[in-house]
C-alpha positions as CSV (number, residue, x, y, z in Angstrom):
1,M,0.0,0.0,0.0
2,V,1.3,3.4,-1.0
3,D,0.7,6.2,1.4
4,N,-1.7,9.0,0.4
5,N,0.9,11.7,0.4
6,F,3.0,9.7,-2.0
7,Q,0.0,9.1,-4.2
8,T,-1.1,12.8,-4.3
9,A,2.4,14.0,-4.8
10,G,1.7,13.2,-8.5
11,F,5.1,11.8,-9.3
12,L,7.1,8.7,-8.3
13,N,10.5,9.3,-6.8
14,I,11.3,5.6,-6.9
15,P,14.6,5.4,-8.9
16,V,14.5,3.4,-12.1
17,P,17.5,1.2,-12.7
18,N,19.9,2.5,-15.3
19,N,20.4,-0.9,-16.9
20,I,16.9,-1.7,-17.9
21,D,15.3,-1.4,-21.3
22,L,12.3,0.9,-20.5
23,I,10.5,0.2,-23.8
24,K,10.8,-3.6,-23.3
25,E,9.8,-3.4,-19.6
26,I,6.8,-1.1,-20.3
27,H,5.5,-3.5,-23.0
28,K,6.0,-6.4,-20.6
29,L,4.1,-4.8,-17.7
30,K,1.3,-3.7,-20.1
31,E,0.8,-7.3,-21.2
32,E,1.0,-8.7,-17.7
33,K,-1.6,-6.3,-16.4
34,N,-3.9,-6.1,-19.4
35,A,-3.2,-2.3,-19.6
36,I,-3.6,0.1,-22.4
37,I,-1.6,3.3,-22.9
38,L,-3.4,6.3,-24.4
39,A,-1.3,9.4,-25.2
40,H,-2.2,12.9,-26.3
41,Y,-0.5,14.4,-29.4
42,Y,1.2,16.9,-27.1
43,Q,3.2,14.2,-25.2
44,K,6.9,13.7,-25.7
45,A,7.8,11.7,-28.8
46,E,8.9,8.6,-27.0
47,I,5.6,8.4,-25.1
48,Q,3.6,8.8,-28.3
49,D,5.7,6.0,-29.9
50,I,5.0,3.5,-27.1
51,A,1.3,4.3,-26.8
52,D,-1.3,1.9,-28.0
53,F,-3.3,4.9,-29.3
54,T,-2.3,8.5,-29.8
55,G,-4.9,11.2,-30.5
56,D,-6.6,14.4,-29.5
57,S,-9.1,14.8,-26.6
58,L,-12.1,13.5,-28.5
59,A,-10.3,10.4,-29.8
60,L,-8.9,9.6,-26.4
61,A,-12.4,9.9,-24.8
62,Q,-13.8,7.5,-27.5
63,W,-11.0,5.0,-26.9
64,A,-11.4,5.2,-23.1
65,A,-15.1,4.4,-23.6
66,K,-14.6,1.3,-25.6
67,T,-11.4,-0.4,-24.4
68,D,-11.6,-3.8,-22.7
69,A,-8.4,-3.3,-20.9
70,D,-8.4,-3.5,-17.1
71,I,-6.1,-0.6,-16.7
72,I,-5.9,2.7,-18.6
73,V,-2.8,4.8,-18.4
74,L,-3.6,8.2,-19.8
75,C,-0.5,10.0,-20.8
76,G,-1.8,13.5,-20.9
77,V,-3.1,15.9,-18.3
78,H,-5.3,15.4,-15.3
79,F,-8.7,16.2,-16.8
80,M,-8.1,13.6,-19.5
81,G,-7.5,11.0,-16.8
82,E,-10.7,12.1,-15.2
83,T,-12.6,11.8,-18.5
84,A,-11.3,8.3,-18.9
85,K,-12.4,7.3,-15.4
86,I,-15.8,8.9,-15.9
87,L,-16.4,6.8,-19.0
88,S,-14.9,3.7,-17.5
89,P,-15.7,3.8,-13.8
90,E,-15.2,0.0,-13.5
91,K,-11.6,0.3,-14.7
92,R,-8.5,1.6,-13.0
93,V,-7.2,4.8,-14.5
94,F,-3.8,6.3,-14.0
95,V,-1.9,9.4,-15.1
96,P,1.9,9.1,-14.7
97,D,2.1,12.4,-13.0
98,L,-0.9,13.9,-11.2
99,N,0.7,17.3,-11.2
100,A,0.1,17.3,-15.0
101,G,-2.7,19.9,-14.7
102,C,-4.2,22.2,-17.3
103,S,-4.1,26.1,-17.2
104,L,-7.4,26.2,-19.1
105,A,-9.2,23.9,-16.6
106,D,-7.7,25.8,-13.7
107,S,-9.1,29.0,-15.1
108,C,-12.6,27.8,-14.5
109,P,-13.2,26.8,-10.8
110,A,-16.5,24.9,-10.4
111,D,-17.9,27.2,-7.7
112,E,-17.3,30.4,-9.8
113,F,-18.7,28.7,-12.9
114,E,-21.8,27.8,-11.0
115,K,-22.4,31.4,-10.0
116,F,-21.8,32.5,-13.6
117,I,-24.5,30.0,-14.8
118,R,-27.0,31.3,-12.2
119,K,-26.6,34.8,-13.6
120,H,-27.7,33.5,-17.0
121,P,-30.8,31.4,-16.4
122,D,-32.5,29.5,-19.3
123,H,-29.1,29.0,-21.0
124,V,-27.8,25.6,-22.3
125,V,-24.4,25.1,-20.8
126,I,-21.7,23.8,-23.2
127,S,-18.3,23.1,-21.7
128,Y,-15.0,22.4,-23.5
129,V,-13.6,19.1,-22.5
130,N,-10.6,20.9,-20.9
131,T,-12.5,21.2,-17.5
132,T,-12.6,19.4,-14.2
133,A,-15.1,16.6,-13.5
134,A,-16.8,19.1,-11.1
135,V,-17.4,21.6,-14.0
136,K,-18.7,18.8,-16.2
137,T,-21.4,18.1,-13.6
138,L,-22.7,21.6,-14.2
139,T,-22.7,21.1,-18.0
140,D,-25.4,20.0,-20.5
141,V,-23.0,18.8,-23.2
142,V,-19.2,18.7,-23.5
143,V,-17.4,19.5,-26.7
144,T,-13.9,19.3,-28.0
145,S,-12.2,21.5,-30.6
146,T,-13.0,18.8,-33.2
147,N,-16.7,18.8,-32.7
148,A,-17.5,22.2,-31.0
149,R,-18.9,23.9,-34.1
150,Q,-21.1,20.9,-35.1
151,I,-22.5,20.4,-31.6
152,V,-23.3,24.1,-31.2
153,E,-25.1,24.1,-34.5
154,S,-27.1,21.0,-33.4
155,F,-29.1,23.4,-31.2
156,P,-31.7,25.6,-32.7
157,P,-30.4,29.1,-33.6
158,E,-32.6,30.8,-31.0
159,T,-31.1,28.7,-28.1
160,K,-29.3,30.7,-25.5
161,I,-25.9,29.2,-24.7
162,I,-23.2,29.6,-22.2
163,F,-19.8,28.4,-23.5
164,G,-16.8,27.8,-21.3
165,P,-14.1,27.9,-20.4
166,D,-12.1,28.9,-23.5
167,K,-13.0,32.4,-24.7
168,N,-10.9,32.1,-27.8
169,L,-12.6,28.9,-29.0
170,G,-16.0,30.3,-28.0
171,N,-15.4,33.5,-29.9
172,Y,-14.2,31.5,-32.9
173,I,-17.3,29.4,-32.9
174,N,-19.5,32.5,-32.5
175,G,-17.9,33.9,-35.6
176,L,-18.4,30.7,-37.6
177,T,-22.0,30.1,-36.6
178,G,-23.4,33.6,-36.1
179,R,-24.3,32.7,-32.5
180,N,-23.9,35.0,-29.6
181,M,-22.9,32.6,-26.9
182,V,-22.1,34.0,-23.5
183,L,-18.4,33.2,-22.9
184,W,-16.5,32.4,-19.8
185,D,-13.2,34.3,-19.6
186,G,-10.7,31.4,-19.7
187,A,-7.8,30.5,-21.9
188,C,-4.9,28.1,-22.5
189,H,-1.6,29.6,-21.5
190,V,0.2,27.8,-24.4
191,H,-2.1,29.1,-27.1
192,E,-2.3,32.6,-25.6
193,R,1.5,32.9,-25.9
194,F,1.8,32.8,-29.7
195,S,3.3,35.9,-31.2
196,L,1.7,37.3,-34.3
197,E,4.8,39.4,-35.0
198,K,7.1,36.3,-34.8
199,I,4.7,34.3,-37.0
200,V,4.6,37.1,-39.6
201,E,8.4,37.1,-39.5
202,L,8.5,33.3,-40.0
203,K,6.1,33.8,-43.0
204,K,8.5,36.3,-44.6
205,Q,11.3,33.7,-44.2
206,H,9.1,30.9,-45.6
207,P,6.6,32.6,-47.9
208,D,5.6,29.2,-49.3
209,A,4.5,27.9,-45.9
210,L,0.9,27.6,-44.9
211,I,0.0,28.8,-41.4
212,L,-2.0,26.2,-39.3
213,A,-3.6,27.3,-36.0
214,H,-5.6,25.8,-33.2
215,P,-8.8,27.6,-32.3
216,E,-7.6,28.1,-28.8
217,C,-5.3,30.8,-30.2
218,K,-6.2,34.5,-30.1
219,S,-8.3,35.9,-32.9
220,V,-5.3,37.8,-34.4
221,I,-3.5,34.5,-34.9
222,L,-6.6,32.8,-36.3
223,D,-7.1,35.7,-38.7
224,A,-3.6,35.2,-40.1
225,A,-4.0,31.4,-40.5
226,D,-4.5,29.6,-43.7
227,F,-6.3,26.8,-41.8
228,V,-7.8,26.6,-38.3
229,G,-8.7,23.3,-36.7
230,S,-8.3,20.9,-33.8
231,T,-5.1,19.0,-33.3
232,S,-6.4,16.1,-35.4
233,D,-7.8,18.4,-38.0
234,L,-4.4,20.2,-38.4
235,L,-2.8,16.8,-38.8
236,K,-5.3,15.7,-41.5
237,F,-5.0,19.0,-43.3
238,A,-1.2,18.8,-43.4
239,T,-1.3,15.2,-44.6
240,H,-3.7,15.9,-47.5
241,S,-2.4,19.3,-48.5
242,E,-0.4,19.7,-51.6
243,S,1.8,22.2,-49.7
244,N,5.1,20.9,-48.4
245,K,5.8,23.5,-45.7
246,F,3.7,24.6,-42.7
247,I,4.0,27.0,-39.7
248,V,2.1,25.3,-36.9
249,A,0.5,27.3,-34.1
250,T,-0.3,24.8,-31.4
251,E,1.7,22.8,-28.8
252,W,4.7,21.6,-30.8
253,G,4.3,17.9,-29.7
254,I,2.0,17.4,-32.7
255,L,4.9,18.0,-35.0
256,H,6.1,14.5,-34.1
257,E,3.1,12.8,-35.6
258,M,3.0,15.3,-38.5
259,K,6.6,14.3,-39.4
260,E,5.8,10.6,-38.9
261,K,2.9,10.8,-41.4
262,N,4.6,13.3,-43.7
263,P,8.4,12.7,-43.7
264,D,8.9,14.7,-46.9
265,K,7.2,17.8,-45.6
266,Q,8.6,20.6,-43.4
267,F,6.9,21.6,-40.2
268,I,8.0,24.8,-38.3
269,P,6.7,25.4,-34.8
270,A,5.2,28.9,-34.3
271,P,7.2,30.6,-31.5
272,P,5.8,32.1,-28.3
273,N,6.0,35.8,-27.6
274,D,7.7,35.5,-24.2
275,S,10.7,33.4,-25.0
276,T,13.7,33.1,-27.3
277,C,12.8,29.4,-27.7
278,A,11.5,28.5,-31.2
279,C,8.9,26.1,-29.7
280,N,5.8,26.6,-27.6
281,E,5.2,23.7,-25.2
282,C,2.9,22.8,-22.4
283,A,5.0,22.3,-19.2
284,Y,2.2,20.2,-17.7
285,M,2.1,17.8,-20.6
286,R,5.9,17.4,-20.4
287,L,5.7,16.3,-16.7
288,N,5.0,12.7,-18.0
289,T,8.2,10.8,-18.7
290,M,9.1,7.2,-19.7
291,E,10.4,6.7,-16.2
292,K,7.2,7.8,-14.6
293,L,5.2,5.7,-17.1
294,Y,7.3,2.6,-16.1
295,N,6.8,3.3,-12.4
296,C,3.1,4.0,-12.9
297,L,2.6,0.5,-14.5
298,K,4.9,-1.3,-12.1
299,Y,3.6,0.1,-8.8
300,E,0.1,1.1,-10.1
301,I,0.2,4.7,-8.9
302,P,-0.8,7.5,-9.1
303,E,-4.5,6.6,-9.7
304,I,-7.5,8.7,-10.6
305,F,-10.3,8.5,-8.0
306,I,-13.7,10.3,-8.5
307,D,-16.7,10.2,-6.3
308,E,-19.5,8.0,-7.7
309,K,-22.1,10.8,-7.6
310,I,-19.7,13.1,-9.6
311,I,-19.1,10.3,-12.1
312,E,-22.9,9.8,-12.5
313,K,-23.5,13.5,-13.2
314,A,-20.3,14.2,-15.2
315,S,-20.9,11.2,-17.5
316,K,-24.1,12.6,-18.9
317,P,-22.7,15.6,-20.9
318,I,-19.7,13.5,-22.1
319,L,-22.0,10.7,-23.3
320,K,-24.2,13.4,-24.9
321,M,-21.2,14.6,-26.8
322,L,-20.2,11.1,-28.0
323,E,-23.8,10.5,-29.0
324,I,-24.0,13.7,-31.1
325,S,-20.5,13.1,-32.6
326,E,-21.5,9.6,-33.7
327,K,-24.7,10.8,-35.3
328,L,-22.7,13.5,-37.2
329,G,-20.0,11.0,-38.2
330,L,-17.3,12.8,-36.3
């Protein structure tokens, strides 16, 4: 039994022997324990490579809902592990480092969001998946950046809607749909940091490059982009595009999969405005490592635990999202 302080610390300080083959041992542990490894596109390359499935938030949620594994190891951030647990309450769900949080989810405390909802009665509440389980219990339907527009459009035009927590995504969807959703004032620290000035400079250096941007970016970045879409949509666009060069404005972990699928194309990470570094990365996503993944499987910690009542309430808007997505063929 591991003590609670060790569990909630969010990382395992157990040393990993230098002479072991991590890849081999992780595969061995996974088979022994009937475990599946799910990894977000923003994870380190070696974690993406060892995962059974790599995808964006919608795809990870869909896989979590249908897997027959006894153990799910979600290599991503905490809300993703919560989503997997909500969809598979009978399974054990782990995140290699519980400190892998999310600035966007943190920008929307459940108690404050509940007060916000009360100020806007008779509104349908649509929440981005990047929220805590507690916020999901206050939500009518969850969306991802892949399906947000389609799910918003599935409601009659006259429907009053609250959209949270990402104001940039909400503003983008308002512009596409002509809606006037009430927006919570939240944002992702990674996508907020992109510099239009630096992207314009990159474009001058690479005039033949197309600019790809995630809708969590500020509107000035989206206005400059040649294509706007979710992580998986950016990947699909780059794969099918006749262009051979792209400037990519999202967390640069996606470049690994882009290069894997398109080895003859060039992908340039859009730089942040507050650093000399050419890449913009999520420090939370990078907390997960191969060593922590190994220890997570070996010692079966740290585990995601959610109260049954919260699971019951939070599952409804997620299942509603999956139902609508399936109907729309997303």
